[in-house]
N, C-alpha and C positions, 0 to 999 in steps of 0.2 A: 118404662119408666128408667131413665141411666143408674148403673150402679152409685156415682158420686153424687147424683139427684137423690137418692131412697138415704148417704150416707147423710148427707147434708139435711135432711129430715130428720134422721137419727137424735143429730147431733143437736137440733133445735129443738126436738122434743127434751133430751136429756138436760143439754143447758136452761129450760123455762122452770122444770125440776129442780138443780141446784141452785139456781133463784130464788125460786118459791121458799126453799130451806134455808139459803144463807142466801139475804140478799147485799150482802156486801163482800162477796167477793169481786175481783177487781181482773177487768179483762186479761191483763198479765197472767193472775192463776186460771182463769178461764181457759187461755191459750195453751199454757202449759198442759192442764187436765187433759183438754181435748187432742193435744201433739198439732195444732194449727198455729198460725198467724194469728196476731194481735187485730191486724183490721181485718180477718175472717170472720171472727169473732164481736167487732162492730159492728158487721153486715149483719149477722145474723140477728145484734141484736136490735138493731134498726128494722128489721125484716119483722119481728116478731114485738116489736112496740115495745121493748125494754128500754127505759131512757136507761143513760149512764150511772156509774156509782155515785157521785155526787148528788145527782137529782134522787136516787134510791134515800141515799142516809137523810139527805133532808126531809124529804116524803114522811119517814117514819119518826124523825126529833118532832117535828112540825106535831104528829098526832099523838105523841108521849109527852110535849111539853101542857097540851091542856089536863093532863095527869096534877103537874105540878103543885103541892101543896107549901111547902115551907120556903120555896126560892121560885123568885122571879126568873120566866124562862130566859131574858138578859143576863142575868145574872151566873147562871150556868155555865159552866166552861164545860167544852167540847159540846160534840152530839148525841141527846141523851137518843137512847135507841130502844130500852126496854125501860120497862117501869110497873113493876108490882109494886103498891107501896104498901109499908111495911112488912116485905118479903125480900127481893131484891130488884136489882138494877143495872143494866150496862151501859157505858158509853163510851165513844170514838174519841179521837183527840188526833188529827196529822198537824207535827212538830214542824215549826220551819224557822228557819235562820235567824228571824228576830226575837225566836226564843234560845238561842243559844249562846253560849259563849264564843267569842269572836276567833279566839285562839285553839279552842279545843274542837270547836263546833258540836260542844257537850252542851244537851239540853237545862236551861237552870233548871234547880228543881221546886222552886215555888210554882213552875207554870205545872209540875206533873203532882204535885199536893195540894196544888189548886182544884185540879180534877178528880184528885179523890176526894176530898172537904166535900164539893159541891157535888158530888153521885151521895155520899153519905147525908147530905142532909136532903136530899131529893126523895131517898126511900124513905126516910121516916112520916109518916103519917099522922102526921100536925098540921098545924097553922105556922108556929113558929119553933125550928127546930136548931140550936147551937150546938157548937163542936165543946166542951168541956175541958175532956184529955185527947190526946189523940199519943200514940203510940208508933212510931213510924218506923220504917227502915226501906231507903235507897240498896237496893241488891247489884245492880248493874248500871254503869253508864247509859244513856239516852243519847244517840246520836239527831244532829239536825234532819229532817226527812223521813222519824220512824212515825212510823202509824201505830197509834196507842189503844189498847182495847181494854176499860178499866169494869170491874165485875164488884159488885158491893151487894149482902148478904147481910141482914138484920139477924145475931145471934141469941139475942136474947132482949127481954125486953120486963122491969117493973117499972111500974107508974110512970114516969114520965123520965125515967131514963132509959136507954139505947144501947145494944152493943154493937156495933156494925165493923164487919170485917171488909175491907177492900184492897184487893188485890189487882193491879197491872199489869199487861202483859204488852210485848212487842212480838208477835205472831203467836208463839209457843211459849217463848223465855217471860219467866218473871220477872219484873223490871223494879217492881216497890208494892211494897206490903202495910198495909195501915188497920189499926185495931179504934176504931173514934168511939168513946162512950160520950155521946150528945143526950142532951137536956131539952126537953120540950116545956115551951113556957104558953100562960093564959095569953092570947091576944089581947087581950083587956091587962092586963098588967104591963105590955107594953105601951098600952096607949098613956098608964096610966103616968108611966118616969118620963115619957116625952111631954106631958101638958106641965109637969112641974119644973 
C-alpha cells in the first residue's frame, strides 16, 4: 500500500469520527483541520457516503421536530438539532441578505429574537407555552451570512412557570443572550377562549 493511500485511509477514519462527534462541521473547517483542499474533503465524504452539511442538518432537524410539543415544526425558526424536553435544546440558523438591512448588512434583531424565542418555547415539555417576560441583550452586531447556533437551557421551573436561558453564538462569540420566563397553560383553556 502506498504512503498516500494509507494517509487517505487514516484521514477518512478520523473524518468519520469527527463527523460522528460533530455532524455540523463544514467542508471548509474539515479541510482546514486536515490541511487539505475542500475538494479533497468532498471526495472523502462521497467515498464514505457522508452527505453534505445541509443534508446532515436536515436529517437531524427532522428527527428532532417529532419531539416538539409546544410549537409546530413549521413555526420553528432555524433548524432544531437537539431537543431534551424540559432540559435543553440547540438550533442553527444561517442568515442571509434578506434578513439584513441593505445599507449595513446587519441582520435585523427580530430574526435573532425569533430564533431565541422559538427555541425557548420548544424546550418546554408542555402542550402550550407562552413567553411572559423576556429580558434580552444583543451583544454584538450579526452580519448577513453568519451561521448562528442557539443554545437553550431550562434553569428553573415552578408549577406552570419556567425560566429558560438562551444564548446565541456565531462560532464561539456570544452575540445574543436572553432570559425568558414562560408560562404553560392547559390546552382545554385555549379551546375555551377560542370558542368564545
